[in-house]
Backbone bond lengths (Angstrom), bond angles and torsions (degrees), N, CA, C in turn:
res aa  C-N    CA-C-N  psi(-1)  N-CA   C-N-CA  omega(-1)  CA-C   N-CA-C  phi
1 M - - - 1.456 - - 1.535 109.57 -
2 A 1.313 116.85 133.88 1.461 121.69 -179.05 1.529 110.24 -71.89
3 K 1.324 114.34 148.17 1.470 119.72 177.27 1.521 109.35 -69.51
4 H 1.309 114.77 148.80 1.459 119.61 174.39 1.536 107.63 -64.17
5 R 1.311 115.56 142.54 1.465 121.39 -176.43 1.529 113.19 -55.07
6 I 1.329 117.34 -37.32 1.466 119.23 -176.73 1.531 112.23 -64.12
7 Y 1.328 117.67 -27.44 1.465 120.16 -178.04 1.516 112.18 -61.40
8 T 1.328 116.12 -33.37 1.469 119.78 -177.66 1.527 112.58 -96.27
9 M 1.317 117.04 -4.03 1.474 120.43 175.84 1.521 109.10 -73.19
10 S 1.312 115.77 146.85 1.464 117.64 177.66 1.521 109.51 -75.21
11 F 1.326 114.39 140.41 1.462 119.94 175.92 1.525 108.99 -58.04
12 A 1.349 116.45 -37.11 1.466 122.05 -178.75 1.528 112.35 -60.60
13 S 1.331 117.69 -26.82 1.468 119.87 -179.23 1.529 112.00 -77.01
14 V 1.324 117.44 -23.31 1.462 121.61 -178.54 1.535 111.21 -98.46
15 Y 1.318 116.22 -30.88 1.465 122.68 -177.40 1.541 113.64 -48.40
16 P 1.355 119.15 -47.01 1.477 118.06 179.26 1.532 113.15 -60.63
17 H 1.323 116.86 -28.90 1.466 120.31 178.73 1.534 110.68 -70.25
18 Y 1.333 116.52 -35.92 1.466 120.17 174.77 1.529 109.45 -60.74
19 I 1.323 115.93 -45.67 1.467 120.89 -178.17 1.532 110.18 -64.90
20 T 1.324 116.87 -46.33 1.466 121.03 179.95 1.521 110.64 -59.08
21 K 1.324 116.55 -45.07 1.466 120.85 179.92 1.525 110.52 -59.16
22 A 1.326 116.45 -44.03 1.466 120.95 179.99 1.535 111.34 -67.81
23 E 1.339 116.47 -46.20 1.467 119.98 -176.24 1.524 112.73 -66.30
24 K 1.335 116.98 -31.99 1.470 120.04 177.05 1.521 111.16 -61.00
25 K 1.329 116.39 -24.78 1.458 121.66 -179.09 1.529 112.09 -105.22
26 G 1.343 116.56 17.29 1.456 120.34 175.53 1.515 115.15 82.31
27 R 1.325 117.64 12.73 1.461 120.77 177.37 1.522 108.56 -98.78
28 T 1.331 117.55 177.92 1.467 119.85 -171.16 1.529 113.70 -122.49
29 K 1.326 114.56 161.58 1.468 121.97 173.91 1.530 109.14 -58.71
30 E 1.334 116.40 -38.55 1.466 120.85 -179.49 1.529 111.08 -60.91
31 E 1.324 116.25 -38.41 1.466 119.70 178.31 1.535 110.56 -68.93
32 V 1.334 116.69 -39.40 1.471 120.46 176.30 1.522 109.20 -59.92
33 D 1.343 116.31 -47.19 1.465 120.87 -179.93 1.528 111.43 -61.52
34 E 1.326 116.28 -40.24 1.467 120.04 179.31 1.528 110.81 -61.13
35 I 1.318 115.86 -42.39 1.466 120.68 178.63 1.526 110.39 -62.27
36 I 1.319 116.64 -46.45 1.469 120.91 -178.68 1.524 110.25 -64.23
37 R 1.323 117.14 -41.92 1.476 120.50 178.11 1.528 110.47 -64.01
38 W 1.333 117.10 -42.02 1.468 121.20 178.83 1.526 110.08 -60.01
39 L 1.323 116.53 -44.88 1.460 121.29 -175.93 1.528 112.15 -69.41
40 T 1.331 117.02 -40.19 1.470 121.05 -168.84 1.525 115.38 -105.41
41 G 1.315 117.54 -21.93 1.459 119.87 -176.27 1.522 113.57 86.00
42 Y 1.327 117.73 -0.77 1.471 119.57 175.93 1.525 109.21 -66.24
43 S 1.341 116.66 144.12 1.464 120.55 169.19 1.535 106.41 -78.47
44 Q 1.316 117.71 169.34 1.466 120.22 178.61 1.528 109.85 -60.07
45 E 1.320 116.27 -42.21 1.469 120.64 -179.61 1.534 110.91 -64.30
46 E 1.329 116.66 -43.11 1.471 120.75 178.78 1.535 110.81 -64.59
47 L 1.329 116.53 -40.16 1.459 121.00 178.30 1.523 110.26 -60.97
48 E 1.320 116.40 -47.05 1.465 120.97 179.76 1.528 111.08 -62.62
49 T 1.331 117.26 -36.67 1.470 121.40 177.60 1.518 110.68 -64.21
50 E 1.329 117.07 -44.35 1.470 120.96 179.32 1.527 110.88 -62.39
51 I 1.322 116.50 -37.66 1.468 120.87 178.18 1.534 109.30 -66.49
52 E 1.331 116.77 -46.01 1.473 121.06 179.25 1.521 111.60 -61.09
53 K 1.341 116.78 -38.37 1.471 121.69 -179.09 1.527 112.45 -75.66
54 K 1.349 115.61 -8.93 1.462 120.66 -177.09 1.538 111.93 56.69
55 T 1.318 114.59 42.19 1.461 122.32 178.79 1.524 109.98 -60.31
56 N 1.333 116.96 136.61 1.467 118.74 178.64 1.531 109.83 -76.41
57 F 1.323 115.83 164.72 1.467 120.49 -176.38 1.520 112.24 -59.13
58 E 1.328 116.67 -39.88 1.460 119.96 -178.82 1.530 110.68 -59.09
59 D 1.326 116.71 -48.87 1.466 120.79 -179.98 1.526 111.80 -72.31
60 F 1.336 116.85 -34.30 1.463 121.22 179.73 1.530 109.94 -56.50
61 F 1.320 116.56 -45.50 1.469 119.42 179.87 1.524 112.07 -80.39
62 A 1.326 117.45 -35.23 1.476 120.34 179.26 1.528 110.80 -62.98
63 Q 1.339 116.73 -34.24 1.463 121.89 -177.26 1.532 112.91 -94.18
64 A 1.310 117.14 -1.08 1.468 120.17 -177.94 1.533 109.18 -56.65
65 P 1.335 116.16 130.54 1.467 120.05 -176.64 1.528 114.66 -57.72
66 K 1.339 117.41 -42.45 1.465 119.33 -177.88 1.524 108.43 -161.59
67 L 1.334 115.47 99.95 1.458 118.90 176.95 1.526 108.44 -65.17
68 N 1.315 115.84 131.04 1.464 121.38 -174.18 1.537 110.65 -65.54
69 P 1.340 116.71 124.00 1.465 119.05 179.73 1.532 112.99 -62.16
70 S 1.322 117.78 -23.73 1.474 121.10 179.85 1.526 112.37 -75.70
71 R 1.329 117.38 -4.96 1.467 119.13 -179.19 1.523 111.86 -63.66
72 S 1.323 116.15 -21.09 1.476 118.77 178.05 1.534 111.32 -67.81
73 L 1.331 117.36 -12.71 1.470 121.73 177.19 1.526 111.50 -80.17
74 I 1.335 117.04 -8.19 1.466 121.48 -179.95 1.524 107.76 -78.33
75 T 1.317 115.06 118.45 1.466 120.17 -179.59 1.521 109.09 -134.15
76 G 1.297 115.52 170.47 1.457 120.49 177.32 1.510 111.46 117.37
77 V 1.320 115.03 -173.88 1.458 121.34 -174.46 1.529 110.16 -105.03
78 I 1.322 115.18 133.81 1.462 121.56 172.70 1.518 106.64 -138.37
79 C 1.312 116.62 131.98 1.475 121.89 -177.47 1.530 111.12 55.30
80 G 1.325 116.31 35.14 1.449 121.36 176.58 1.519 115.79 76.86
81 V 1.335 116.75 8.76 1.460 120.68 -177.11 1.525 109.63 -126.10
82 R 1.335 117.06 137.58 1.469 120.98 175.36 1.516 108.59 -70.47
83 V 1.321 117.16 122.16 1.465 122.50 -178.29 1.527 111.10 -55.81
84 E 1.324 116.45 -42.82 1.461 120.10 -175.35 1.535 112.90 -70.02
85 E 1.336 117.30 -10.75 1.466 120.60 179.88 1.536 113.17 -100.48
86 I 1.322 117.27 -3.10 1.467 120.68 -179.94 1.524 108.28 -71.92
87 E 1.327 116.10 126.16 1.464 120.31 -176.80 1.519 113.43 -90.20
88 D 1.322 117.74 -35.37 1.461 121.04 -178.71 1.534 108.90 -68.24
89 P 1.339 118.09 118.49 1.473 120.59 -174.91 1.534 114.17 -58.37
90 L 1.321 117.91 -41.23 1.468 119.82 -179.41 1.522 110.82 -69.58
91 M 1.313 117.09 -43.11 1.473 119.71 178.49 1.522 109.66 -61.93
92 K 1.323 117.39 -36.63 1.465 120.93 178.98 1.533 109.65 -62.08
93 E 1.340 117.18 -43.90 1.477 120.35 179.49 1.533 110.70 -62.16
94 I 1.326 116.10 -43.56 1.469 120.37 -179.80 1.523 109.89 -63.01
95 R 1.307 116.66 -43.35 1.470 120.44 -179.57 1.520 112.06 -70.33
96 Y 1.332 117.90 -30.83 1.472 119.73 172.45 1.529 108.81 -57.54
97 M 1.338 116.00 -47.49 1.464 119.41 -178.84 1.526 110.20 -63.35
98 D 1.331 117.28 -44.37 1.462 120.58 178.09 1.528 110.85 -57.18
99 K 1.320 115.83 -44.00 1.466 121.15 -177.87 1.529 111.08 -63.95
100 L 1.333 116.87 -42.37 1.471 120.29 179.48 1.527 111.20 -64.27
101 I 1.331 116.94 -42.00 1.474 120.56 178.65 1.527 109.33 -65.49
102 D 1.313 116.32 -38.97 1.465 121.72 177.32 1.530 110.50 -60.74
103 E 1.329 116.53 -45.07 1.461 120.78 178.80 1.528 110.65 -62.37
104 L 1.325 117.11 -39.51 1.466 121.34 177.19 1.525 109.70 -60.57
105 A 1.329 116.01 -48.63 1.464 120.73 -178.77 1.528 112.18 -64.34
106 K 1.320 116.61 -26.07 1.470 120.02 179.24 1.524 112.24 -84.95
107 G 1.341 116.47 2.18 1.459 119.85 173.91 1.516 116.21 90.94
108 K 1.311 117.52 9.50 1.465 119.60 178.62 1.526 110.74 -63.66
109 A 1.318 116.43 147.64 1.468 121.58 177.45 1.530 109.66 -67.96
110 M 1.324 116.68 144.98 1.463 121.15 -178.43 1.529 111.94 -57.31
111 E 1.352 118.08 -37.59 1.469 119.87 -179.46 1.523 110.41 -60.11
112 K 1.333 116.37 -38.68 1.467 120.50 179.54 1.532 110.88 -72.21
113 I 1.333 116.40 -41.72 1.465 120.44 178.53 1.517 110.39 -60.24
114 L 1.317 116.69 -43.50 1.469 121.51 -177.40 1.528 111.85 -86.08
115 R 1.306 115.78 11.57 1.472 122.08 174.60 1.529 112.68 53.55
116 T 1.348 116.51 41.44 1.465 120.04 179.37 1.528 111.92 -103.41
117 S 1.331 117.02 -6.83 1.472 117.59 179.91 1.500 111.15 -123.31
């Protein structure tokens, strides 16, 4: 079975779209970065390095220092699919990130997005 196209896309090619989506709704690049760091365990410096290296999504998640155990609390629909029903582990990680950015753009408080409250 062929890999999904997004797996081989560079994270750097999608990252600006996350920022644009957030900024259109009055949120910031810093908040986007905080969400990504929370989800993946990358430091800001490591995140910037991965973006510069144009790491693909598959490697971006495979190399993530520490995927947040609370990410399993992320539920709901993204791209017409329930996140909690996605079986492919990599697609689930990508959709977790999409869902968090979506919540940011919809104005949710950071504590709720990061599942701390």
